[in-house]
N, CA, C and O atoms as a GROMACS GRO file, in nm:
protein
  264
    1MET      N    1   4.795  -1.271   1.947
    1MET     CA    2   4.827  -1.198   2.070
    1MET      C    3   4.949  -1.260   2.138
    1MET      O    4   5.026  -1.191   2.206
    2LYS      N    5   4.965  -1.392   2.120
    2LYS     CA    6   5.077  -1.459   2.183
    2LYS      C    7   5.210  -1.409   2.125
    2LYS      O    8   5.308  -1.394   2.198
    3LYS      N    9   5.214  -1.384   1.993
    3LYS     CA   10   5.336  -1.334   1.930
    3LYS      C   11   5.370  -1.194   1.981
    3LYS      O   12   5.487  -1.163   2.005
    4VAL      N   13   5.270  -1.112   1.998
    4VAL     CA   14   5.292  -0.976   2.048
    4VAL      C   15   5.349  -0.981   2.189
    4VAL      O   16   5.439  -0.904   2.223
    5THR      N   17   5.298  -1.070   2.271
    5THR     CA   18   5.347  -1.084   2.408
    5THR      C   19   5.492  -1.132   2.410
    5THR      O   20   5.572  -1.084   2.489
    6ILE      N   21   5.525  -1.225   2.322
    6ILE     CA   22   5.662  -1.275   2.316
    6ILE      C   23   5.757  -1.166   2.269
    6ILE      O   24   5.866  -1.151   2.324
    7VAL      N   25   5.717  -1.089   2.168
    7VAL     CA   26   5.801  -0.980   2.119
    7VAL      C   27   5.819  -0.873   2.227
    7VAL      O   28   5.930  -0.824   2.248
    8ALA      N   29   5.711  -0.838   2.295
    8ALA     CA   30   5.720  -0.737   2.402
    8ALA      C   31   5.810  -0.784   2.515
    8ALA      O   32   5.891  -0.707   2.566
    9ALA      N   33   5.798  -0.910   2.555
    9ALA     CA   34   5.882  -0.963   2.661
    9ALA      C   35   6.028  -0.966   2.619
    9ALA      O   36   6.117  -0.940   2.701
   10THR      N   37   6.054  -0.998   2.494
   10THR     CA   38   6.191  -0.999   2.443
   10THR      C   39   6.251  -0.859   2.443
   10THR      O   40   6.366  -0.840   2.482
   11VAL      N   41   6.173  -0.761   2.399
   11VAL     CA   42   6.221  -0.622   2.400
   11VAL      C   43   6.252  -0.577   2.543
   11VAL      O   44   6.354  -0.513   2.567
   12LEU      N   45   6.166  -0.610   2.636
   12LEU     CA   46   6.189  -0.572   2.776
   12LEU      C   47   6.313  -0.640   2.832
   12LEU      O   48   6.391  -0.577   2.904
   13LEU      N   49   6.331  -0.766   2.802
   13LEU     CA   50   6.448  -0.839   2.850
   13LEU      C   51   6.577  -0.782   2.792
   13LEU      O   52   6.676  -0.766   2.864
   14LEU      N   53   6.578  -0.752   2.663
   14LEU     CA   54   6.695  -0.692   2.601
   14LEU      C   55   6.725  -0.554   2.657
   14LEU      O   56   6.841  -0.516   2.675
   15THR      N   57   6.620  -0.478   2.686
   15THR     CA   58   6.638  -0.346   2.747
   15THR      C   59   6.698  -0.359   2.886
   15THR      O   60   6.786  -0.280   2.923
   16LEU      N   61   6.652  -0.455   2.963
   16LEU     CA   62   6.707  -0.476   3.097
   16LEU      C   63   6.853  -0.518   3.090
   16LEU      O   64   6.936  -0.468   3.167
   17ILE      N   65   6.886  -0.608   3.000
   17ILE     CA   66   7.024  -0.653   2.986
   17ILE      C   67   7.114  -0.538   2.944
   17ILE      O   68   7.223  -0.521   2.999
   18ALA      N   69   7.070  -0.458   2.847
   18ALA     CA   70   7.150  -0.344   2.803
   18ALA      C   71   7.166  -0.242   2.916
   18ALA      O   72   7.272  -0.182   2.931
   19ASP      N   73   7.062  -0.224   2.995
   19ASP     CA   74   7.067  -0.128   3.106
   19ASP      C   75   7.168  -0.169   3.212
   19ASP      O   76   7.228  -0.083   3.277
   20LEU      N   77   7.188  -0.298   3.230
   20LEU     CA   78   7.282  -0.344   3.331
   20LEU      C   79   7.428  -0.328   3.289
   20LEU      O   80   7.516  -0.317   3.374
   21PHE      N   81   7.455  -0.328   3.158
   21PHE     CA   82   7.592  -0.325   3.110
   21PHE      C   83   7.637  -0.190   3.054
   21PHE      O   84   7.757  -0.169   3.036
   22VAL      N   85   7.546  -0.100   3.027
   22VAL     CA   86   7.582   0.030   2.969
   22VAL      C   87   7.590   0.133   3.081
   22VAL      O   88   7.501   0.142   3.166
   23LYS      N   89   7.699   0.213   3.079
   23LYS     CA   90   7.713   0.318   3.180
   23LYS      C   91   7.613   0.429   3.151
   23LYS      O   92   7.606   0.481   3.040
   24GLN      N   93   7.537   0.463   3.252
   24GLN     CA   94   7.435   0.567   3.239
   24GLN      C   95   7.488   0.700   3.291
   24GLN      O   96   7.550   0.705   3.396
   25TYR      N   97   7.463   0.805   3.218
   25TYR     CA   98   7.494   0.940   3.262
   25TYR      C   99   7.363   1.000   3.312
   25TYR      O  100   7.281   1.046   3.233
   26VAL      N  101   7.346   0.998   3.442
   26VAL     CA  102   7.219   1.032   3.505
   26VAL      C  103   7.193   1.181   3.493
   26VAL      O  104   7.277   1.264   3.531
   27ILE      N  105   7.075   1.215   3.441
   27ILE     CA  106   7.034   1.355   3.432
   27ILE      C  107   6.941   1.390   3.547
   27ILE      O  108   6.951   1.499   3.603
   28PHE      N  109   6.852   1.300   3.582
   28PHE     CA  110   6.767   1.321   3.699
   28PHE      C  111   6.756   1.191   3.777
   28PHE      O  112   6.782   1.083   3.724
   29GLY      N  113   6.720   1.202   3.902
   29GLY     CA  114   6.729   1.095   4.000
   29GLY      C  115   6.679   0.957   3.962
   29GLY      O  116   6.754   0.861   3.978
   30PRO      N  117   6.556   0.941   3.915
   30PRO     CA  118   6.504   0.806   3.890
   30PRO      C  119   6.582   0.727   3.785
   30PRO      O  120   6.574   0.604   3.783
   31GLU      N  121   6.657   0.794   3.699
   31GLU     CA  122   6.734   0.723   3.598
   31GLU      C  123   6.844   0.636   3.660
   31GLU      O  124   6.892   0.542   3.596
   32ASP      N  125   6.882   0.666   3.781
   32ASP     CA  126   6.988   0.590   3.848
   32ASP      C  127   6.939   0.453   3.896
   32ASP      O  128   7.020   0.366   3.928
   33PHE      N  129   6.808   0.434   3.901
   33PHE     CA  130   6.748   0.308   3.945
   33PHE      C  131   6.776   0.198   3.843
   33PHE      O  132   6.747   0.216   3.725
   34PRO      N  133   6.831   0.082   3.885
   34PRO     CA  134   6.856  -0.026   3.788
   34PRO      C  135   6.724  -0.077   3.730
   34PRO      O  136   6.630  -0.107   3.803
   35GLY      N  137   6.719  -0.088   3.600
   35GLY     CA  138   6.597  -0.133   3.533
   35GLY      C  139   6.500  -0.021   3.502
   35GLY      O  140   6.387  -0.048   3.463
   36TYR      N  141   6.541   0.105   3.518
   36TYR     CA  142   6.453   0.219   3.493
   36TYR      C  143   6.405   0.218   3.348
   36TYR      O  144   6.287   0.238   3.320
   37TYR      N  145   6.498   0.195   3.255
   37TYR     CA  146   6.460   0.200   3.114
   37TYR      C  147   6.373   0.081   3.075
   37TYR      O  148   6.294   0.091   2.982
   38MET      N  149   6.386  -0.031   3.145
   38MET     CA  150   6.298  -0.144   3.121
   38MET      C  151   6.155  -0.106   3.163
   38MET      O  152   6.059  -0.135   3.091
   39LEU      N  153   6.142  -0.041   3.278
   39LEU     CA  154   6.009   0.002   3.323
   39LEU      C  155   5.952   0.108   3.230
   39LEU      O  156   5.831   0.111   3.205
   40TYR      N  157   6.038   0.195   3.180
   40TYR     CA  158   5.997   0.298   3.085
   40TYR      C  159   5.945   0.233   2.957
   40TYR      O  160   5.843   0.273   2.902
   41ALA      N  161   6.017   0.131   2.908
   41ALA     CA  162   5.974   0.057   2.789
   41ALA      C  163   5.845  -0.019   2.816
   41ALA      O  164   5.758  -0.025   2.730
   42LEU      N  165   5.831  -0.076   2.936
   42LEU     CA  166   5.708  -0.148   2.973
   42LEU      C  167   5.588  -0.054   2.971
   42LEU      O  168   5.481  -0.091   2.923
   43ALA      N  169   5.606   0.066   3.022
   43ALA     CA  170   5.498   0.164   3.020
   43ALA      C  171   5.462   0.202   2.876
   43ALA      O  172   5.344   0.214   2.842
   44GLY      N  173   5.562   0.220   2.792
   44GLY     CA  174   5.537   0.254   2.652
   44GLY      C  175   5.464   0.144   2.579
   44GLY      O  176   5.369   0.170   2.504
   45ILE      N  177   5.507   0.020   2.599
   45ILE     CA  178   5.441  -0.093   2.534
   45ILE      C  179   5.298  -0.107   2.586
   45ILE      O  180   5.207  -0.137   2.509
   46GLY      N  181   5.279  -0.085   2.715
   46GLY     CA  182   5.144  -0.092   2.772
   46GLY      C  183   5.051   0.012   2.713
   46GLY      O  184   4.934  -0.017   2.686
   47ILE      N  185   5.102   0.133   2.693
   47ILE     CA  186   5.020   0.239   2.634
   47ILE      C  187   4.985   0.206   2.490
   47ILE      O  188   4.871   0.227   2.446
   48ILE      N  189   5.082   0.153   2.415
   48ILE     CA  190   5.056   0.116   2.275
   48ILE      C  191   4.952   0.003   2.267
   48ILE      O  192   4.862   0.007   2.184
   49LEU      N  193   4.966  -0.098   2.353
   49LEU     CA  194   4.869  -0.209   2.353
   49LEU      C  195   4.730  -0.162   2.395
   49LEU      O  196   4.630  -0.207   2.340
   50LEU      N  197   4.723  -0.074   2.494
   50LEU     CA  198   4.594  -0.020   2.537
   50LEU      C  199   4.528   0.061   2.426
   50LEU      O  200   4.408   0.050   2.403
   51ALA      N  201   4.608   0.141   2.356
   51ALA     CA  202   4.553   0.219   2.245
   51ALA      C  203   4.504   0.127   2.134
   51ALA      O  204   4.400   0.153   2.074
   52GLY      N  205   4.578   0.020   2.106
   52GLY     CA  206   4.536  -0.074   2.004
   52GLY      C  207   4.410  -0.149   2.042
   52GLY      O  208   4.333  -0.190   1.955
   53TRP      N  209   4.388  -0.167   2.170
   53TRP     CA  210   4.268  -0.234   2.217
   53TRP      C  211   4.148  -0.139   2.216
   53TRP      O  212   4.036  -0.179   2.184
   54LEU      N  213   4.171  -0.011   2.250
   54LEU     CA  214   4.061   0.085   2.259
   54LEU      C  215   4.022   0.146   2.124
   54LEU      O  216   3.907   0.184   2.105
   55LEU      N  217   4.117   0.157   2.031
   55LEU     CA  218   4.089   0.225   1.905
   55LEU      C  219   3.974   0.162   1.827
   55LEU      O  220   3.888   0.237   1.780
   56PRO      N  221   3.968   0.030   1.810
   56PRO     CA  222   3.852  -0.026   1.738
   56PRO      C  223   3.719   0.002   1.810
   56PRO      O  224   3.617   0.021   1.744
   57ILE      N  225   3.720   0.005   1.940
   57ILE     CA  226   3.598   0.034   2.015
   57ILE      C  227   3.552   0.176   1.988
   57ILE      O  228   3.433   0.202   1.968
   58VAL      N  229   3.648   0.270   1.988
   58VAL     CA  230   3.615   0.411   1.964
   58VAL      C  231   3.568   0.431   1.820
   58VAL      O  232   3.475   0.508   1.796
   59LEU      N  233   3.631   0.365   1.724
   59LEU     CA  234   3.595   0.384   1.584
   59LEU      C  235   3.462   0.321   1.547
   59LEU      O  236   3.400   0.363   1.449
   60ARG      N  237   3.414   0.223   1.622
   60ARG     CA  238   3.286   0.160   1.592
   60ARG      C  239   3.167   0.231   1.655
   60ARG      O  240   3.053   0.190   1.634
   61ARG      N  241   3.191   0.335   1.731
   61ARG     CA  242   3.079   0.407   1.793
   61ARG      C  243   2.991   0.471   1.687
   61ARG      O  244   3.038   0.508   1.579
   62LYS      N  245   2.864   0.484   1.718
   62LYS     CA  246   2.773   0.552   1.628
   62LYS      C  247   2.799   0.701   1.635
   62LYS      O  248   2.833   0.752   1.742
   63PRO      N  249   2.783   0.773   1.524
   63PRO     CA  250   2.804   0.918   1.528
   63PRO      C  251   2.698   0.986   1.615
   63PRO      O  252   2.584   0.942   1.622
   64ALA      N  253   2.740   1.092   1.681
   64ALA     CA  254   2.646   1.166   1.766
   64ALA      C  255   2.544   1.240   1.681
   64ALA      O  256   2.579   1.298   1.578
   65ASP      N  257   2.418   1.238   1.724
   65ASP     CA  258   2.313   1.313   1.654
   65ASP      C  259   2.319   1.458   1.697
   65ASP      O  260   2.321   1.489   1.816
   66ASP      N  261   2.321   1.546   1.597
   66ASP     CA  262   2.326   1.689   1.629
   66ASP      C  263   2.189   1.748   1.629
   66ASP      O  264   2.173   1.868   1.653
   0.00000   0.00000   0.00000
């Protein structure tokens, strides 16, 4: 789990650095916020980690009796 956290933090840091130096062509308002894409990546990583945590729990459930 420690490796996953380090990789996720590295991806977020690289996204933040790229966001600060790349000119953004804003399509809708929130994209103009500095660090928007870092937060977007954080949300995506969080959803993936949550799914990875919940999937084994869901797959180990007993089948429903009909």
